[in-house]
C-alpha positions as CSV (number, residue, x, y, z in Angstrom):
1,M,115.1,60.1,97.3
2,K,113.2,61.0,94.2
3,N,110.3,60.4,95.8
4,L,111.1,63.4,98.4
5,T,111.9,65.4,95.9
6,T,109.0,65.2,94.6
7,L,107.2,65.7,97.7
8,I,108.7,68.6,98.6
9,L,108.2,70.2,94.9
10,A,104.4,69.6,95.1
11,L,104.4,71.4,98.5
12,L,106.5,74.1,98.0
13,I,103.6,74.9,94.6
14,S,100.8,74.1,96.9
15,L,102.3,76.6,99.4
16,S,102.7,79.3,96.8
17,S,99.4,78.7,95.1
18,F,97.9,79.4,98.5
19,A,99.8,82.6,98.8
20,Q,99.0,83.3,95.9
21,S,95.2,82.4,96.0
22,H,94.5,84.6,99.5
23,K,96.3,87.2,97.3
24,A,94.1,86.9,94.1
25,E,91.2,86.7,96.9
26,I,92.1,89.8,98.6
27,T,93.1,91.8,96.0
28,K,89.4,91.3,94.6
29,N,87.7,92.0,97.8
30,A,89.7,95.0,98.4
31,Q,89.3,96.7,94.1
32,T,85.6,95.7,94.8
33,Y,86.0,97.8,98.3
34,Y,87.6,101.1,96.5
35,D,85.1,100.7,93.5
36,Y,82.5,101.1,95.8
37,M,84.7,104.0,97.2
38,T,85.0,105.4,93.8
39,N,81.3,105.5,93.2
40,Q,80.6,106.9,96.5
41,N,78.7,103.5,97.1
42,F,78.5,103.7,100.9
43,D,76.2,100.3,101.6
44,G,78.4,99.1,99.9
45,V,81.9,100.5,101.9
46,L,81.1,99.7,105.3
47,D,79.9,95.8,104.2
48,Y,83.3,95.3,103.7
49,M,84.6,97.4,106.6
50,Y,85.9,95.0,109.7
51,P,83.0,94.6,111.9
52,K,84.0,95.7,114.7
53,V,84.7,99.1,114.1
54,F,81.0,99.4,114.1
55,E,81.2,98.7,117.9
56,M,83.4,101.9,118.6
57,A,81.6,104.1,115.5
58,P,78.2,103.3,114.6
59,R,77.8,102.6,111.0
60,A,74.8,104.7,110.6
61,Q,77.2,107.4,112.0
62,M,80.2,106.6,109.5
63,K,78.0,106.3,106.6
64,A,76.4,110.0,107.9
65,G,79.7,111.5,108.0
66,M,80.6,109.7,104.7
67,E,77.4,111.2,103.0
68,Q,78.1,114.6,104.5
69,M,81.9,114.6,103.5
70,F,80.9,113.4,99.9
71,S,78.2,116.2,99.5
72,S,79.5,119.6,100.4
73,P,78.2,122.4,98.5
74,D,81.8,124.1,99.1
75,M,83.9,121.3,98.3
76,K,84.0,118.3,95.9
77,I,85.6,115.0,96.7
78,E,86.2,112.4,94.3
79,F,88.4,109.8,94.0
80,L,90.2,109.2,90.1
81,S,92.0,105.9,91.0
82,N,92.7,103.3,94.1
83,D,94.9,100.9,92.9
84,V,96.2,97.5,94.7
85,T,100.0,97.6,94.6
86,K,101.1,94.8,96.6
87,V,99.3,92.6,99.3
88,S,101.9,90.8,102.2
89,E,101.9,86.9,103.6
90,E,99.3,86.0,105.5
91,K,99.7,86.1,109.5
92,V,97.4,84.4,112.3
93,V,96.7,85.2,115.7
94,E,94.2,83.5,118.1
95,G,91.8,81.9,114.6
96,I,91.9,85.9,113.2
97,T,94.1,85.5,109.5
98,Y,95.3,89.0,108.9
99,A,97.6,90.8,105.9
100,A,98.2,94.6,104.8
101,V,97.1,95.7,101.6
102,F,99.6,98.7,99.2
103,Y,97.5,100.7,97.5
104,N,98.1,103.4,95.4
105,S,95.0,106.5,95.3
106,K,94.0,109.6,93.4
107,M,91.8,112.0,94.9
108,K,90.7,115.4,93.1
109,M,89.1,118.0,95.3
110,T,87.3,120.8,94.1
111,F,87.1,124.1,95.5
112,V,83.4,124.9,94.2
113,S,83.0,127.8,96.4
114,E,86.1,129.6,95.6
115,Q,85.1,129.3,91.3
116,D,83.5,132.3,91.2
117,K,85.9,134.6,93.2
118,Q,88.8,137.2,91.9
119,E,91.5,135.4,90.3
120,D,94.2,136.9,92.5
121,D,92.0,135.6,95.4
122,K,91.6,132.1,94.1
123,K,95.4,132.1,93.4
124,A,95.6,132.5,96.9
125,F,93.6,129.7,98.4
126,L,94.8,127.6,96.1
127,E,98.6,127.9,96.7
128,F,97.4,128.1,100.5
129,M,95.4,124.5,100.1
130,K,98.7,123.2,98.2
131,V,101.1,123.9,101.0
132,T,98.5,122.7,103.1
133,M,98.3,118.9,101.4
134,D,102.0,119.2,100.3
135,S,103.3,119.0,104.7
136,Q,100.0,116.1,104.8
137,F,101.4,113.9,101.4
138,G,104.2,115.5,100.5
139,E,105.3,118.3,97.8
140,G,105.4,115.6,94.8
141,N,102.7,114.2,95.5
142,V,99.7,117.1,94.9
143,T,99.0,118.9,91.8
144,S,96.9,122.1,91.0
145,D,94.5,123.6,88.8
146,I,93.3,126.8,88.6
147,K,91.4,126.4,85.9
148,S,89.3,123.6,88.1
149,M,90.1,125.0,91.2
150,S,91.0,121.8,92.5
151,L,94.3,119.4,93.7
152,V,94.8,115.7,92.9
153,I,96.1,114.2,95.5
154,N,98.2,111.4,94.5
155,M,99.0,108.7,97.7
156,D,100.1,105.6,98.6
157,A,98.2,103.6,101.6
158,T,98.0,101.0,103.4
159,M,95.5,99.1,104.9
160,F,94.6,95.8,106.6
161,A,92.3,92.7,105.7
162,I,91.2,90.7,108.0
163,K,89.5,86.7,107.9
164,D,88.0,86.6,111.0
165,P,85.4,83.6,111.7
166,Q,83.3,85.5,113.5
167,Y,82.5,87.6,109.8
168,E,81.7,86.4,106.4
169,G,84.7,86.8,103.5
170,W,87.5,89.6,104.4
171,K,86.9,92.8,105.4
172,F,88.7,96.1,105.3
173,I,90.7,98.9,107.9
174,G,92.4,101.8,106.7
175,N,95.6,102.2,108.5
176,D,95.9,105.9,108.5
177,D,96.7,108.7,111.5
178,A,92.7,109.4,111.5
179,M,92.3,105.4,112.5
180,K,95.3,104.9,114.4
181,Q,93.8,105.2,117.8
182,L,91.0,101.8,116.3
183,V,93.0,100.1,114.5
184,D,96.1,100.0,117.5
185,S,92.6,98.3,119.6
186,I,91.4,96.2,116.8
187,I,94.8,94.5,115.4
188,P,97.8,93.0,117.7
189,E,100.5,95.1,117.2
190,S,102.6,92.5,116.3
191,V,100.8,91.9,113.1
192,R,101.0,95.5,112.4
193,T,104.4,95.8,112.7
194,E,105.4,92.3,111.3
195,L,103.2,93.2,108.1
196,I,103.6,96.9,107.6
197,K,107.1,95.8,107.4
198,E,106.7,93.5,104.0
199,K,107.0,96.7,101.6
């Protein structure tokens, strides 16, 4: 009986450390992915993206889109921080391992083209943009600064981590409205439902 108890205890400890190790590994990789995003290293970001995404939107096209978004003369976008808050348990389907990554992101949008306008025009524009962003991210998550003509958006979001034997290491795909069709076509519905529910 004593041996059985010791065996079960050892098994539980090893399972627990395995769970911790997959979470630690995903967290580390996700943080690298976010750091690339914060530093606008788009090749690094795309290296961590799940390659099947590129079958629907070519890599070069995605990189060009990112560069265009982050180098607009009218608006400057920068990530202030991206921090992993939780990693779900793993779920294996047909040899592919999935996990959900929950994270907090702070993004700053500076409206460069509006900075030299009249004070009233600046206020009206910033108020309009704040209302627009409030409706998307929630009223308490958007702060405005008239001096710098910027909005800071604080959001809690999720993405999926995928370990596919076809590729090396963990890869990621965002779980947001813009990516919904893509995510639905790549990740089985049972996986999406179960992993997101864990929050």
